[in-house]
C-alpha positions in Angstrom: 86.3 109.6 72.9 88.9 108.0 75.3 86.0 106.0 76.9 84.8 104.6 73.5 88.2 103.3 72.7 88.5 101.7 75.8 85.2 99.9 75.6 86.1 98.9 72.1 89.4 97.5 73.2 87.7 95.7 76.1 85.6 93.9 73.4 88.4 92.9 71.2 90.5 91.5 74.5 87.4 89.8 75.6 86.9 88.2 72.1 90.2 87.1 72.4 90.4 84.3 74.4 94.3 84.4 75.1 94.1 87.0 77.6 92.1 84.8 79.6 94.5 81.8 79.5 97.3 84.2 80.1 95.9 85.3 83.1 94.9 81.8 84.3 98.7 80.5 83.6 100.0 83.3 85.7 97.5 82.5 88.3 98.9 79.2 88.7 102.1 80.7 88.9 100.8 83.3 91.8 99.3 80.7 93.7 102.4 78.7 94.0 104.2 82.1 95.1 101.7 82.8 97.4 101.8 79.4 99.2 105.7 79.6 99.3 105.5 83.2 101.0 102.7 82.2 103.2 104.1 79.1 104.6 107.4 81.0 105.2 105.6 83.6 107.3 103.7 80.7 109.5 107.0 79.0 109.9 108.8 82.0 111.2 105.6 82.9 113.6 105.6 79.4 114.7 109.5 79.5 115.3 109.0 82.4 117.0 106.5 81.3 119.3 108.3 78.3 119.9 111.5 79.8 121.1 109.4 82.1 123.4 107.6 79.3 125.1 110.9 77.5 125.0 112.9 80.4 127.1 109.9 80.9 129.4 109.1 77.5 130.6 112.7 76.7 131.1 113.4 79.8 133.1 110.1 79.0 135.0 111.6 75.6 135.9 114.7 76.6 136.9 113.1 79.4 139.0 111.0 76.9 140.6 114.2 74.6 141.4 115.7 77.9 142.9 112.8 78.7 145.2 112.8 75.0 146.4 116.5 75.4 147.4 116.1 78.8 149.1 113.3 76.7 151.3 115.3 73.4 152.0 118.5 75.9 152.6 116.8 77.5 155.6 116.9 73.9 157.6 120.5 73.0 156.1 122.7 76.1 155.5 125.4 73.7 154.0 122.7 71.9 151.4 124.7 71.9 148.0 123.2 74.0 145.7 121.1 72.7 142.6 122.6 73.0 139.1 119.2 75.8 138.6 121.5 78.2 140.6 124.7 78.1 138.6 125.6 80.4 136.2 125.0 78.0 133.3 121.4 77.5 134.2 120.6 81.0 132.6 123.5 82.7 131.2 125.4 80.0 129.4 122.5 78.4 127.9 121.3 81.7 126.4 118.4 83.6 125.4 116.6 83.1 121.9 116.5 85.9 120.0 113.9 86.3 117.0 113.1 88.8 114.3 109.1 88.8 114.4 107.7 88.9 110.6 106.7 92.1 109.1 102.8 92.5 108.4 103.6 91.7 104.7 106.2 89.3 105.0 104.1 86.7 103.2 104.7 88.8 99.9 108.4 88.3 100.1 111.1 86.1 101.2 113.7 88.6 100.6 116.8 88.4 102.6 115.5 85.5 104.9 117.0 83.1 102.6 120.4 84.4 103.6 119.9 85.7 107.2 118.2 83.7 109.7 115.8 85.4 111.6 116.8 84.0 115.0 119.8 83.2 117.2 120.7 82.4 120.4 122.8 84.8 122.9 124.9 83.6 125.4 128.3 83.8 127.2 130.0 81.2 124.8 129.4 83.0 121.6 130.7 85.8 120.2 129.1 88.8 117.9 130.6 86.9 114.8 129.1 83.5 116.1 125.5 84.8 116.0 124.5 84.7 112.4 127.4 82.3 111.5 125.3 79.0 112.2 122.4 79.1 109.1 120.0 76.5 108.0 121.5 74.2 105.4 120.0 75.1 102.2 120.5 73.8 98.5 123.0 76.5 97.0 121.0 76.5 93.7 118.1 77.7 95.6 120.0 80.6 97.3 121.3 81.5 94.0 117.9 81.7 92.3 115.8 82.7 95.3 112.5 81.3 96.5 109.7 82.0 94.1 107.5 84.3 96.0 105.2 87.5 94.9 108.4 89.6 94.7 109.8 86.9 92.0 106.5 87.2 90.1 106.3 90.9 89.9 109.8 91.4 89.2 109.9 88.6 86.3 106.8 87.4 85.4 104.9 90.6 85.6 106.6 92.2 83.0 106.0 89.4 80.6 102.3 89.6 81.2 102.8 93.3 80.4 104.5 92.6 77.2 102.3 89.7 75.9 99.5 92.3 76.3 101.1 95.0 74.6 104.1 93.8 72.1 101.4 94.6 69.1 99.7 97.7 70.1 99.9 99.4 66.7 101.6 96.5 64.6 98.4 94.5 64.6 96.6 97.2 63.3 99.1 97.8 60.4 99.4 93.9 59.6 95.2 94.0 59.8 95.1 96.9 57.4 93.1 99.2 60.0 95.9 101.4 61.0 95.4 104.0 57.8 91.6 103.7 58.7 92.1 104.7 62.3 94.6 107.4 61.5 91.8 109.0 59.2 89.7 109.3 62.0 89.2 112.6 64.0 91.3 111.4 66.8 95.0 111.4 67.3 96.9 108.1 67.3 98.4 109.2 70.4 94.6 109.0 72.1 94.2 105.7 70.4 97.2 104.1 71.9 96.5 105.8 75.4 93.1 103.9 75.5 94.5 100.8 74.2 97.4 101.0 77.1 94.9 102.3 80.2 92.9 99.1 79.0 95.8 96.7 79.3 97.4 98.6 82.4 94.0 98.3 84.2 93.5 94.5 83.7 97.9 93.9 84.6 97.7 95.8 87.5 94.0 94.8 89.1 95.1 91.4 88.6 98.5 91.9 90.5 97.0 93.9 93.1 94.3 91.4 93.8 97.1 88.8 94.1 98.9 90.9 96.4 96.1 91.6 98.7 95.2 87.7 98.4 98.7 86.7 99.6 98.7 89.5 102.3 95.4 88.0 103.7 96.6 84.5 103.5 99.8 85.5 105.1 97.9 86.8 108.1 98.3 90.5 107.5 95.2 92.7 109.3 94.5 95.0 106.2 92.4 97.1 108.3 95.6 98.0 110.4 96.8 101.1 109.6 100.5 100.4 109.3 99.4 97.7 107.0 97.1 99.5 104.9 100.0 102.2 104.2 102.6 99.2 103.2 100.0 97.9 101.0 99.5 101.5 99.3 103.4 101.7 99.2 103.3 98.4 97.5 100.4 99.1 95.2 102.2 102.5 94.2 105.5 100.4 93.3 103.8 97.9 91.3 102.2 100.5 89.3 105.2 102.5 88.9 107.3 99.3 87.5 104.3 98.4 85.2 104.2 101.5 83.7 107.7 101.3 82.3 107.1 98.3 80.5 103.9 99.5 79.1 105.9 102.5 78.0 108.9 100.5 76.7 106.3 98.4 74.6 104.9 101.7 73.0 108.3 102.8 72.1 108.9 99.9 70.5 105.6 99.8 68.6 106.5 103.3 67.6 109.6 102.2 65.8 106.9 100.5 63.2 108.2 97.3 62.7 106.1 94.0 62.9 104.7 91.8 65.6 107.0 89.4 65.7 110.1 92.0 66.0 108.1 93.8 68.5 108.0 90.7 70.3 112.0 89.7 69.9 113.0 93.3 70.7 110.7 93.4 73.8 112.4 90.0 75.2 115.9 91.2 74.7 115.0 94.2 76.8 113.4 92.2 79.5 116.3 89.9 79.2 118.7 92.8 79.7 117.0 95.0 82.2 116.1 92.0 84.6 119.0 89.5 84.2 122.2 90.8 82.3 122.1 94.5 83.9 121.8 93.1 87.7 124.3 90.4 87.1 126.6 93.0 85.5 125.8 95.5 88.6 126.6 92.6 91.0 129.9 91.9 89.3 130.7 95.7 89.7 130.5 96.0 93.3 132.2 92.9 94.4 135.1 93.8 92.1 135.4 97.0 93.3 134.2 96.4 97.1 135.1 92.7 97.7 134.1 91.3 100.6 136.4 88.5 103.2 135.7 85.1 102.0 133.9 82.8 104.3 137.2 80.4 103.7 139.1 83.5 105.3 136.9 83.7 108.5 136.8 80.3 109.3 140.8 80.3 108.9 141.5 83.4 111.1 138.9 82.0 113.4 140.3 78.4 113.8 143.9 79.9 114.2 142.8 82.4 116.8 141.2 79.4 118.7 144.0 76.8 118.4 146.6 79.7 119.9 144.1 81.0 122.4 144.0 77.4 123.9 147.7 77.1 124.0 147.7 80.2 126.2 145.0 79.9 128.0 146.1 80.9 131.6 147.9 83.7 130.1 145.1 85.1 128.5 143.1 84.6 131.9 145.4 86.6 133.8 145.5 89.3 131.0 141.9 89.6 131.4 141.8 90.0 135.0 144.5 92.9 134.3 141.8 94.6 132.0 138.9 93.7 134.5 140.3 93.9 138.0 136.5 94.1 139.4 136.0 90.6 138.2 139.6 88.9 139.7 138.8 86.9 142.8 140.6 86.8 146.2 142.4 83.7 145.2 143.4 84.7 141.6 146.0 81.9 141.0 143.4 79.3 141.8 141.0 81.0 139.3 143.3 81.0 136.7 143.5 77.5 136.8 139.6 76.9 136.5 138.7 75.7 133.1 135.5 77.5 132.9 137.1 80.8 133.4 140.0 79.9 131.0 137.3 79.0 128.1 135.3 82.4 128.6 138.9 84.0 128.2 139.6 82.4 125.4 136.3 83.1 123.6 136.9 86.5 124.3 140.2 86.9 122.7 139.2 84.7 119.8 136.1 87.4 119.6 138.9 90.3 119.5 141.2 88.8 116.7 138.4 87.9 114.3 136.5 91.6 114.9 138.5 93.4 112.4 137.9 91.1 109.5 134.1 91.1 110.7 134.1 94.8 110.3 135.9 94.8 107.1 133.2 92.7 106.0 130.1 94.9 107.0 132.1 97.7 105.8 132.6 96.3 102.4 128.9 95.1 102.4 127.9 98.6 103.5 129.8 100.0 100.3 128.3 97.6 98.0 124.5 98.5 99.0 125.3 102.0 98.6 126.5 101.7 94.9 123.4 99.4 93.9 121.2 101.7 95.6 123.1 104.6 93.7 123.0 102.7 90.3 119.4 101.0 90.6 118.2 103.3 87.9 120.2 101.5 85.6 117.6 98.6 85.8 113.9 99.2 86.8 114.0 95.7 88.6 116.5 96.2 91.1 114.9 99.5 92.0 111.4 97.8 92.4 113.1 94.7 94.2 114.6 96.5 96.7 111.4 98.6 97.2 109.2 96.0 97.2 111.4 94.1 100.1 111.6 97.0 101.8 107.7 97.3 101.7 107.4 93.8 103.1 110.0 93.9 105.8 112.3 91.6 104.2 114.8 93.8 102.9 118.5 94.1 103.9 118.0 97.6 105.9 115.5 95.5 108.3 117.7 92.5 108.7 120.7 94.5 109.3 118.8 96.7 112.0 118.3 93.0 113.5 121.6 92.3 113.4 122.9 95.6 115.1 120.0 95.3 118.0 121.0 91.6 118.6 124.9 92.6 118.9 123.9 95.1 121.3 121.9 92.7 123.3 124.7 90.6 123.5 126.7 92.9 124.9 124.2 93.7 127.6 124.0 90.0 128.5 127.7 89.4 128.5 127.9 92.7 130.7 125.6 91.5 133.3 126.5 87.8 133.6 130.1 87.8 133.0 131.0 88.9 136.9 128.9 86.0 138.2 131.1 83.9 135.9 133.8 84.2 138.5 131.7 83.9 141.4 129.8 80.7 140.5 128.5 78.6 143.5 130.7 75.4 143.2 131.6 74.7 146.8 129.3 73.2 149.7 130.5 75.0 152.4 128.9 77.5 154.1 131.7 80.3 153.2 131.4 80.0 149.7 127.6 78.9 148.8 126.6 82.4 148.2 129.4 83.5 145.6 127.8 84.1 142.2 124.6 82.0 143.3 121.5 82.8 140.9 118.4 83.9 142.9 114.7 83.5 142.1 115.0 87.5 141.2 117.4 87.0 138.7 115.0 84.6 136.8 112.6 87.3 137.0 115.0 90.4 136.0 116.9 89.0 133.4 117.8 90.9 130.2 114.8 90.5 127.5 115.1 91.0 123.9 112.4 93.3 122.0 112.8 94.0 118.5 112.3 97.8 117.6 111.4 98.7 114.3 113.0 102.1 112.7 111.6 104.9 112.5 108.5 105.1 109.7 110.3 108.1 108.2 113.6 106.3 107.7 111.4 103.1 105.9 109.6 105.9 104.0 112.8 107.6 102.7 114.3 104.4 101.2 111.2 103.7 99.6 110.8 106.9 97.9 114.6 106.6 96.8 113.5 103.1 95.3 110.4 105.2 93.5 112.5 107.9 92.3 115.0 105.2 90.6 112.0 103.6 89.2 110.7 107.2 87.9 114.0 107.9 86.0 114.2 105.1 83.7 110.2 105.6 83.2 110.9 109.1 81.9 113.6 108.1 79.8 111.5 106.0 78.1 108.2 107.7 78.0 109.5 111.0 76.3 111.1 109.1 73.3 108.3 106.9 72.8 105.9 110.1 72.6 108.4 111.7 70.0 108.3 108.5 68.1 104.7 108.3 68.2 104.1 111.6 66.4 106.6 110.5 63.6 104.6 107.0 63.2 101.4 108.8 62.8 103.2 110.8 59.8 104.4 108.0 58.3 101.2 106.2 58.7 
């Protein structure tokens, strides 16, 4: 009987061309979302390739110049070393660090609008500077977010579902066929299930096909085991999210009002759950756990910079006291060296700004924990965080990238800061080898390779998101079932 109901509903939907118009309209939106996501993923891959090639070509040129100097120095021991043998050639110009796009990055822009996926590590930037210089973007675009497939799933996918299901029972009543259906030897619940199954299948199939198309256009290899697993997680999340909206439509239909009232109630629910509740939750967490403002960070940094410049020589002397292994024989001469003073100033500014930056990270972590705990209040929050995690554009992956970059920054500075105080700035034979970079330095410089987090960690967060989706789904399904039984009695 359920199959017959589904077949009947298919004939009804097929006769109503409104469904095809809706799917075509949403297809246009999806095509634009796919274009946005795929173009950003391609741009990130191109930037990553460019940064890698630029770094390798620069180091290769420098190494060739050093090898040439080594050969010429045999004939002329007093030959002045070229700039490529000086610390600035490798340590000061720095190392390009980039976050590779995830397999499903084309499906979601996520935190990529807020956090740059690349930076440069050098002796002259602090940990706070690594991600402070972001690309200039329109503030309105940052506020609304880029239109990607996650945006479509969170905001437009529910509208498609509600457009297909707002009149599941009200239309039967308005057409005078509800009493006839109630007189048939089949439960009203089964009739509703048949209607929902067909509409759910249409909406889910369309969204899944759109998602697969976005992944393929974005360059994902769906035959890869990891990518296939992520796609499975994605489909499961979309299915749960869609189930909530179908259950909500059933509950509203069971109230027994007309189609116009059902549409108004469902529109109000969509507005509240996708826009109002997330805004209120954001207001709550930023009020309870406020982060230091950008203006405060800039002010503290500027003030520390001015003060350290005024006390440059004293700071360098104090730095040598803390790091006696770096102090040269002629300490007084080096204390007057502008490059060494500049290095000490940067370290002092970093030390002074570090507490403020740590407080920002601490408050941000608290905000994310609260949002994660209360995400069941809004299915859109739970679904968005889960989908961004699946696509590899969530906050957790970017924070992991920031931590690994900070660790690499420390490794880079520990490797080359001693050389800073032994720079090859003299031409006499006695000092020509002090701090000079060799071809081996260009072969063995530290290299950054982003390490993905353990699969179980990502799975744990995704499962928490799915649990947060299942809670409101259960809270809607049970009253919908009870209400449907009363609705049958009233019919």
